[in-house]
C-alpha positions in Angstrom: 128.5 -46.6 147.6 128.0 -49.0 150.5 130.1 -52.1 150.3 127.1 -54.4 150.6 125.7 -53.0 147.4 128.8 -54.0 145.4 127.8 -57.6 145.4 124.6 -57.2 143.4 126.2 -54.5 141.3 128.9 -56.9 140.1 126.4 -59.6 139.7 124.4 -57.5 137.3 127.5 -56.3 135.5 128.3 -59.9 134.5 125.0 -59.9 132.4 125.3 -56.3 131.2 126.4 -56.0 127.5 127.7 -52.5 128.2 130.1 -53.5 131.0 133.1 -55.6 131.5 134.2 -57.3 134.8 138.0 -57.5 135.1 139.2 -60.1 137.5 142.8 -59.7 138.5 145.6 -57.3 138.0 146.6 -58.1 134.4 143.2 -57.3 132.9 143.2 -54.0 134.8 146.7 -53.2 133.6 145.9 -53.8 130.0 142.5 -52.0 130.2 144.4 -48.9 131.5 147.1 -49.1 128.8 144.5 -49.3 126.1 142.4 -46.4 127.4 139.4 -48.3 128.8 136.9 -46.3 130.9 137.3 -47.7 134.4 134.3 -47.4 136.7 135.5 -49.2 139.8 138.7 -50.8 141.2 138.3 -52.8 144.4 140.9 -54.6 146.5 141.1 -56.1 150.0 144.9 -55.7 150.0 146.0 -52.3 148.8 149.7 -52.9 149.8 149.9 -56.0 147.5 148.2 -54.2 144.7 150.7 -51.3 144.9 153.5 -53.8 144.9 152.2 -55.5 141.8 151.8 -52.2 140.0 155.3 -51.2 140.9 156.8 -54.5 139.8 154.6 -55.4 136.8 153.2 -52.1 135.4 154.9 -49.0 136.7 153.5 -47.1 133.7 150.0 -47.4 135.2 150.9 -47.5 138.9 149.8 -44.0 139.7 146.4 -44.5 138.1 145.9 -47.8 139.8 146.7 -46.3 143.2 144.4 -43.3 142.6 141.4 -45.5 141.6 141.8 -48.4 144.0 139.2 -48.6 146.8 139.9 -50.8 149.8 137.0 -53.1 150.8 136.6 -55.9 153.4 137.8 -59.3 152.4 134.3 -60.8 153.2 132.8 -58.5 150.5 135.7 -59.1 148.0 135.3 -62.8 148.2 131.7 -62.5 147.0 132.3 -60.4 143.9 133.6 -63.3 141.8 133.0 -67.0 141.6 136.7 -67.4 141.7 138.3 -64.5 143.6 141.5 -63.4 141.8 144.8 -64.2 143.6 146.0 -60.7 142.9 143.2 -59.4 145.1 141.8 -56.8 142.7 138.6 -56.8 140.7 137.5 -53.9 138.5 134.5 -52.8 136.4 134.9 -51.0 133.1 132.8 -49.8 130.2 132.9 -52.0 127.1 133.9 -50.1 124.0 131.2 -49.9 121.3 132.4 -52.0 118.4 131.3 -51.2 114.8 131.9 -54.5 113.0 131.6 -52.8 109.6 134.3 -50.4 110.5 136.5 -53.2 111.8 136.1 -55.1 108.5 136.9 -52.0 106.6 140.3 -51.5 108.3 142.6 -50.7 105.4 145.7 -52.1 107.0 147.1 -55.3 105.5 146.0 -57.3 108.5 143.5 -60.1 108.8 140.4 -60.5 110.9 140.1 -63.7 113.0 136.7 -65.4 113.1 136.1 -67.9 115.9 133.1 -70.0 114.9 131.0 -71.0 117.9 133.9 -71.3 120.4 132.9 -73.4 123.5 135.7 -72.7 126.1 135.7 -69.2 127.4 139.3 -69.3 128.6 140.4 -70.6 125.2 138.5 -67.8 123.6 140.3 -65.3 125.7 143.7 -66.8 125.0 142.9 -66.4 121.3 142.1 -62.8 121.8 145.4 -62.4 123.6 147.3 -63.9 120.6 145.4 -61.6 118.2 146.2 -58.5 120.2 149.9 -59.5 120.2 149.8 -59.9 116.4 148.1 -56.5 116.0 145.4 -57.7 113.6 142.3 -55.9 112.6 140.0 -57.6 115.1 138.3 -60.7 116.4 134.7 -61.8 115.6 132.9 -64.7 117.2 129.6 -66.5 116.6 127.6 -68.8 118.8 126.1 -68.5 122.3 129.1 -67.4 124.3 129.8 -63.7 124.9 133.4 -63.0 124.0 133.4 -60.3 126.7 132.4 -62.8 129.5 134.6 -62.3 132.6 136.2 -65.7 132.1 137.2 -64.8 128.5 138.6 -61.4 129.7 140.6 -63.3 132.3 142.0 -65.6 129.7 142.9 -62.6 127.5 144.5 -60.7 130.4 142.2 -57.8 129.5 143.6 -57.5 125.9 140.0 -57.1 124.5 140.7 -53.4 124.9 143.7 -53.6 122.5 141.6 -54.4 119.4 138.0 -54.7 118.3 136.3 -57.9 119.7 132.6 -58.5 118.9 130.1 -61.3 118.4 128.1 -61.4 115.2 124.8 -62.9 114.4 125.9 -65.0 111.4 128.1 -65.2 108.4 125.8 -62.9 106.4 127.4 -60.0 108.2 130.7 -60.7 106.5 129.3 -60.7 102.9 129.9 -57.0 102.1 133.3 -56.8 103.6 135.3 -57.6 100.5 137.6 -59.8 102.5 138.1 -63.4 101.4 137.0 -66.0 103.9 139.7 -68.6 104.5 138.8 -71.7 106.5 141.5 -73.2 108.7 140.7 -76.9 108.1 142.6 -80.2 108.3 141.6 -80.9 104.7 143.0 -77.7 103.4 146.3 -76.9 101.6 149.4 -76.4 103.8 149.7 -72.8 104.9 151.9 -70.7 102.5 152.5 -67.4 104.1 153.4 -65.8 100.8 150.0 -66.7 99.2 147.7 -65.7 102.1 145.7 -62.6 101.4 146.8 -60.2 104.1 143.3 -58.9 104.7 141.6 -62.3 104.8 139.0 -63.4 107.4 140.7 -66.4 109.0 138.0 -68.8 110.3 138.8 -71.2 113.1 136.4 -73.9 114.4 136.1 -75.9 117.6 138.6 -78.6 118.5 136.0 -81.3 118.5 133.6 -80.2 115.7 135.8 -78.1 113.5 134.1 -75.6 111.1 130.5 -75.8 110.0 129.5 -77.1 106.6 127.9 -73.6 106.0 131.2 -71.8 106.5 133.3 -74.4 104.6 130.9 -74.0 101.6 131.3 -70.2 101.7 135.1 -70.2 102.2 137.2 -69.0 99.3 139.9 -71.5 100.2 140.9 -73.9 103.0 144.3 -73.9 104.6 145.8 -76.2 107.2 148.6 -76.2 109.8 151.1 -79.0 109.0 151.3 -81.4 112.0 152.8 -84.7 112.9 150.8 -87.7 111.9 148.6 -89.0 114.7 148.1 -85.5 116.3 144.4 -84.9 115.8 144.1 -81.2 116.6 145.6 -78.2 118.3 144.2 -76.0 121.1 142.2 -73.2 119.5 144.6 -70.4 120.8 147.6 -72.4 119.6 146.1 -72.8 116.2 145.4 -69.0 116.0 148.9 -68.3 117.0 150.4 -70.7 114.5 148.5 -69.2 111.6 149.0 -65.5 112.5 152.7 -65.8 113.1 153.3 -68.1 110.1 152.0 -65.3 107.9 154.7 -63.0 109.3 157.6 -65.2 108.3 160.0 -63.7 105.7 
């Protein structure tokens, strides 16, 4: 493929629901660790990429080196609105996510629902937390694609470690059999011992919170105890606090 054709190809990939644009080394590293299908790996500094792989991910170094294709810096700079400092950008296939299968996961692990998240980086950071906690999956609603390159960047590519998908509405959760728990300032303090291990934990935006529709459908509301005068936590911080509170002995 000619280098000049890479620019429109990556531009189209950003809008393609079957593809994922991975900006930087960490998203590529995690995509490889979790068996993503990589289509293209491009760099304008092969030496630096090899050094990064050796230092940060020796387990995937051989595959990174084999796949990486050197390109001119002038082309590399046009493949992303914000060229990654690690000087590598990749293209991968998105996994096909069956939300019904995700919700049917029999493990005693929750699903996280992000209702209409507004900040892509924050959305990605939430996915990263969920991957670390090894939960059943992440669902989102609203207009933002959870697989947007900015969200993937915020998650360091950990979308490939667990199911991540956008749903059309709350009706898609009705048949899951999982209780819907709203994380809400007016809820009861979180009690890790009383949380259903297979709940759907719903988080709203920092400014608006959860919708009235979701609050009405929730089986219960829980809150994160906080110091008086602190109005809210960052979304990813809230997700981390709840997921790891439930793991306390």
